[in-house]
Structure formats: structure tokens, C-alpha cells
N, C-alpha and C positions, 0 to 999 in steps of 0.2 A: 457362766458364773452369774449368780443374781447378787447385786450389792444393794444395801439398805442403809439408811441412817434412821435409828430408831430412837425416840425421845420418850422417856418414861420418868415423871415427877422431876422434870427440869435436869435430869440426866441423859447425856447422848452417848449411843452406842454406834460404833460402825460395824455392820454385819455382813458378812459375805458367805454365800452357800454355793457349793461346787460339788456335784454328786452327793455323797454323803459326808463332806466336811463342811463343818460350821466354825467360823472363825469370827471372834467377838472382839473388836479392840486388838486385833493382833494375836489373840490367844486361840489355840486349836481347841475345841470341845468335842469329846466324843458323846454322840447320843444318837438315839433312833426314836423317832416320833411316830405313832399310829393313831388314827382316828377311832374313837370307840362308837361313835355313832355320827349321823348325819347333822346334828344339833351343835357341833362345835366342841364336843368333848374329846380330849386327846389324852394319851399317856407318853410322857417323856421317860425315856429309858436311858439311864446313864449307867456306867459300869457299876457303882456301889449303891444305886439309888433309883427308884421309879417314882415320878411324880404325876398326879392328875392336873391338867390344865383345861380350863374352859375358855376358847378364843371366840368371839363374836365381832364381826365387821360392824361398827357403828355408824360410820359415815365414810366418805372417801378419804382413805389413808388413816383413820383413826379405829382402834380395835380395843374393845373391853375385854380384859384378861382377868380371869380368877384363877389363882394359883396358892395353894397352901393356905387357904383362909384370907387371902389378900386380894382385894379389888384394885385393879390398875387400869389405867388408861394408857394406851401406847399410840404415838403418831409415827407413822412408817412413811418414809420417803424413799421410793425404789428408784433404782438406777444411779444411785450414789456411788461416787468414788471417793475414798478419803483423801483430803488435801495433802497429807504426809506421803501417800503412796505416788500421787500426781507429781509432787516435788522430787521424790527420788527417780521417777521415770524421766522428768525432765534433765535431771542433771546428769544422767548416764551412769548412775551409781547402782550397784547390785549389793544389798544388803542380805542378811540371813533372814529368812522369815520367822525362824523358830530356832531354839537350841538343837544342835545336831552334829554329825560328823560329816567332814568334806570327803567325799569318796573319790572323785575324779575332777581334774581341771582340764578342760577341752582347748584352751586357747594359751597364748603365751603374750607377753608384753610386746608391742608393736603389731599384733594381728589385726587386719581390718575384719570388721563382724558386721553382720546385717541384723536388724530389728527382729526379734523373735529366735535368733540363733543361739543354741544351747551352749552356755559358758562353762557350766560347772553342775555337778551332781551333789547333791547333799542328802544325807539319810537321817530322818528323824521318826522316831516310833515305827521302827521297822518298814518305812515307806522310803523310796528313793524319789527325790523330787529334782526335775531338770530346771536349774535357774537360768532365764533366758535374758538376752540384751534387750533393754527397754527402748534403745534407738540404735541406729547404725552408728559406727565411730571406730576408733582405733583404740585397743587396750592401752590405756595409760600406766596402770599399777594392777597388781595382785597381790592381795595382802595376806593370804593364807596359803597353806599347801596341803596336799592331799594327806588325810589321815589326823588333820586338825579338828579337834572339837571347837565349835563355836557357840556363842550365846546369840539369843534374838536379837537382831538390830545391828549386829556387827557389819561394818563395812567390808566386803569380799573383793570386788573388783571395780574399778573405776574406768570409764571410757572417755576419751575425748571426742568431741564432735567432728565429723569429717565435712569438708565443703569450705 
């Protein structure tokens, strides 16, 4: 996964890209981007709209962007992980990454889990996601049930640290 913090006109965006998934400030965006030439011209395809964008690296970490007649300068910091995501990992809490349906819960209260272990499966936009333990611990609470519809950011499972 590639993580970036992008600043455009004093506004900051946390951006993650993994395979064909783009997440901006926690919102999943459907897109496809193709280069039209070797000079920075791209087409951004979204479900109901296509947009041409010209991207030019200006200097280290800064890009000039021309999109829909607007000229922007974007500062890009790579390798960034949002502080809210780090805080959630540190607390042993698993929150819903997006609105969706809880398909299955693989653990019960009192179970010992290891970092990276699948705790539950959530379905959103016809995709099933494995939500994994951010750290090793003991399942302290499960706040949902299979078949529950949840909103983005809802606390699903909390862990107590071991040791």
C-alpha cells in the first residue's frame, strides 16, 4: 500500500493507494487513470465522468497540476500514515473502514488473537474485506453481530493488550 499526505492550497488530504483502490480522507473513490502521452497528460475515468489532467513534477515532492482549467500546486509527502489510523492501531480498536454489512465474526470475547489475525469480514460495494487485529491481545468486546449494517468509523471490536 502506498500512503501519501497531499497538500493543495492549504488543504491537506490523506491518500492511500492499494491495487486499484484509492482512499482519500477515508472515502473510497472509484477511478481508473491512464497516461495519454509521455508528457504528463492523463485521463481520469470515474463512473459518470472523464477528466483530463496534466501532472508535472516541479521539484522534489511538488507537482504542478492542471485540471478542468484550474492550475494547482500539490505538495506530496510519501510514506505517510494518518495519525488517526495510528491511534486506532495503538488502542487495539477495530473500526469500520466504510459503510457495509458484517458478514462473519471469526472470534469471541476472551479469545487471544495475534497481530494480523482476521477478526471479522465486512462486505462493502460487493467486496469482502478481512478486518485484522492491529496488535496482539485478548478480545475485550464485540459490538456488532453478523448481518449488522454499519457506518464508517463505527467501533466493531476492541482488544485488551496482553502481557
